[in-house]
N, C-alpha and C positions, 0 to 999 in steps of 0.2 A: 753280408759282404763278398764279393764276388775274390775269385783267386786271387789277381793282381791289384786289390783293392784293400792292401793292408794298411797299418796307420799312416799316416804323412809323416814327412820329415820332421823329426825332432822328439817323436814319440818312444816312450820308453819301451814299448814290444811291437813286435811284427817285424815285416822282412827287412828292415833297414838296419843297419850297424851302422851309427852313426860315428864313430872312429875313423874309418877310412875306408876308400876303397879301391882295391888294387888291380881292378879288370884290364887294365890296361898300363897303367904305371909299374913300371920297373924297378924303381928308385926305392932304396931300402928308406923307411921313414918319411918319405913324404905323406902330407898329411893333404885329399882332398877337401877342397873348399864345397860348403855344404849349400843344397839346393836352397833358393829363398825359399819362406813357407807357402805351404800348398804345390807346390813346384817339383815334382819327382822328376827324376831323370832314369835313363834306363841301367844305369848301375845301381841304382835305390832298390832294385827290384831282384827278391832272394830268389824267386824264380828264374830270372838269366840269369843270376851268379852260376846257378846248378845245371840251367842248360848249356853256358857257355864252358865249363868247369868238364860236362860230361863231351862236349867238341875239342877241347884240351886233350882230352883221356884217349880220344879217338886219333888223334895226331899224333900223342906219343905211344901209343900201339902199334902206331903204321907200319916200320920199320919191321917191326916182329913178326905182324899178321902178312905184311907182303913177303916175307923167306917162309911161311908158311903156304904161303898161297889162297889167304882167309880174306873174309872181310869180318869186322867184328861181332855183326851178329851170327855168321857161322861159327865164331871161336865161342860166343855162352853159351850157344846150342851144345856145341862140344863138351865144355867143361859140366852144362847141366847133365848133360848123358854121363861123364864120368861119374857125377855123384850117383844117379841113378840111371843105370841102363833098363831097355825096355818100354819106357814109359809111353803113354800114347799121346798123339799129337795136343791133343787136350788138354792133359796135364803138363808138357813140356810147353805148351802154351800161353796157362797158368802159371808157369815156375818163371818166363822169360817175358811176361807181361805184353803178349803178341797173338793178335788174332789169328786164326785159323789161315784165313786167306792171303798173310802177311809171313806168317810162318812156312807152309807148304812148299815155298817157291827156295826160301834157305835149304830145307831140308833135301828137295827135289836136287839140290845143286849138287849139294854133301852126300848124296846119294850117287850121283853121275862121279864125282871125285874118289869113289870109293870108301870111304869114312864111314859110310851107317846103313842100314836096309831098311827099310820101309814095309811090314808086313800086316795082313788082315789078321786081327784077335781072333781066331779060330771060337774063344766061348763068343765073341760078339762081333759080326762079321762090318758092325758099322764102326767100328775102332781101328784107328791104324796104331800100330805099336813099332817105334823106333830102336832099335839097337844098334851101338856100332860094331864095326866092323875089327879085325886086327889093326889094320893101319890106321882107324880111327882112336883106337887104344894106345897106340904109340906116339901120338900129335904131343899126349900130353909129357912126353922128355922131351920133344922138339920144342914145345910150348912155354914150359916153367920156366925158362930165362926171363920172361917179359914181367917183372917184380916192379912196379912204377912207386914204392914207398918211397925209395930214395928220392925220387924225382919228385916227388909232392913239394918235398923241403920242410914236409910236416917228422916229428920223433915218432918213431913204433907205436907208443903209446896212444899218441892225438890223431895218428891217422886212426885206429880202431876205434876211437871216440867218435871220431867225425864220421867214419861209415855205421855206426850204431844209430848218432844221430841221424843222419840222411834214412836209414831204414825207419826208421821213428816217422820221419817227417811226412817219408814217400805213406806210408802203412796209415797216418792218419787221415792223409788226404785222402784215398782210397776209400776208407771208412765213410768221411764226411760226405764225397760224393755219392755212396751208396746209399746214405739216409735219405740224400735229397733226391733221391730216383723213386 
């Protein structure tokens, strides 16, 4: 089964929540008409729900990130370096799910902004290590007000459970595609 070829409408498993789709309907309790058997709409795809939620998170973070002068990928690079400073580019890329040709321009920009340093690893010149500067470490205090739990409309325990389920979903998809390769 291909990633977007989950069970058809009316099936008890897969990418479809047969109860309702609130992707664009903001009214409470409204029921979405079911797609005719065999016909799947964009709102029927779990992958689209996650993709569009990602875009919504980006919009929700925008004001705070604009205040910091950062993009979302720059922000998550900084957060990942708070967790573990001195990572190699490949380690950080693995953590962020980015290839080095995508990550390197992000890191160069953050270095120009004075938030991190990139240095060749003296033990292995092929590796570049990334370290936060003091200004990069100070971003933590400036950016920690960006907590979107309340904005999601989820209770704190529901938020945690959803995040855990999305991580499980992501990890399972990565494992499945690695097994296919």
